[in-house]
C-alpha positions in Angstrom: -72.9 48.8 24.7 -72.7 50.2 28.0 -73.3 47.8 31.2 -76.8 47.2 32.2 -77.6 46.5 36.4 -79.5 43.6 37.4 -82.5 45.9 38.2 -82.6 47.3 34.8 -82.4 43.9 33.4 -85.6 43.0 35.7 -87.5 46.2 34.6 -87.0 45.3 30.9 -88.4 41.6 31.4 -91.3 43.3 33.1 -92.1 46.1 30.3 -91.5 43.4 27.8 -94.3 41.2 28.5 -97.1 41.2 25.8 -100.4 40.0 26.2 -101.0 36.8 24.1 -103.7 38.5 21.8 -100.9 41.1 20.4 -98.3 38.2 19.7 -97.3 38.6 15.8 -94.7 35.9 15.6 -94.5 32.3 15.5 -91.6 32.5 18.1 -93.3 35.1 20.2 -94.4 32.3 23.0 -90.9 31.3 23.5 -89.5 34.5 23.5 -92.2 35.4 26.3 -91.1 32.2 27.8 -87.5 33.5 27.9 -88.3 36.6 29.4 -90.2 35.0 32.3 -87.6 32.8 33.2 -84.8 35.3 33.0 -87.0 37.3 35.3 -87.3 34.9 37.6 -83.7 34.0 38.0 -82.6 37.7 38.0 -85.2 38.4 40.6 -83.9 35.6 42.7 -80.3 37.1 42.7 -78.5 34.3 40.2 -75.2 35.6 38.9 -75.4 37.0 35.3 -73.4 38.4 32.8 -73.7 40.1 29.6 -72.5 38.2 26.6 -69.7 39.8 24.4 -68.0 37.1 22.7 -66.6 37.6 19.3 -68.4 35.8 16.7 -71.1 34.7 19.1 -74.5 36.0 20.2 -73.7 39.6 21.2 -75.8 42.5 22.8 -76.9 45.3 20.3 -79.1 47.9 20.4 -82.3 45.5 20.1 -81.2 42.7 22.5 -79.2 41.9 25.4 -77.9 38.5 25.3 -77.6 37.6 29.1 -75.8 34.4 30.5 -77.8 33.7 33.7 -75.9 31.0 36.3 -78.0 29.2 38.7 -78.1 26.1 41.1 -80.0 23.5 39.5 -80.4 19.9 39.4 -76.8 18.7 38.9 -75.4 21.4 41.6 -78.0 20.0 44.1 -76.7 16.4 43.6 -73.4 17.1 43.8 -72.8 20.2 45.8 -69.9 21.3 43.5 -70.0 24.8 42.1 -68.8 23.5 38.6 -72.1 21.8 38.4 -74.3 24.9 38.3 -76.3 25.5 35.1 -75.7 28.4 32.5 -78.1 29.4 30.2 -78.5 32.2 27.8 -81.3 34.7 27.4 -82.2 37.2 25.1 -83.9 40.6 26.9 -85.1 43.5 24.6 -83.6 46.8 25.0 -85.3 49.8 26.2 -84.9 51.3 22.4 -86.4 48.1 21.2 -89.4 48.4 23.3 -89.9 52.2 22.9 -90.1 51.4 19.0 -92.9 49.0 19.4 -94.9 50.9 22.0 -96.2 47.8 23.9 -96.8 45.8 21.0 -94.9 42.4 20.1 -91.1 43.2 20.6 -90.1 39.8 18.9 
């Protein structure tokens, strides 16, 4: 898969919001929550990278797996960059969102 920019990921997070009345999966609420957190961290300028580790969660035609690094509690207690938090998020690809046409993508 080609690389994707911060702006493109933010746009996918915005496009991936689905009204609760259209959720169709028991995990839809969690997917929407993750999308919101990813949007907030990416919008705040936090570092990110697309996960491409063999044998682990990898991006494909349906999902971008994104690691986002941010200055959380431990960083602000210690001030050391190695104490920054890193979390993984799944963001639907444009192809996946096109297929569901505004409905629940999870």
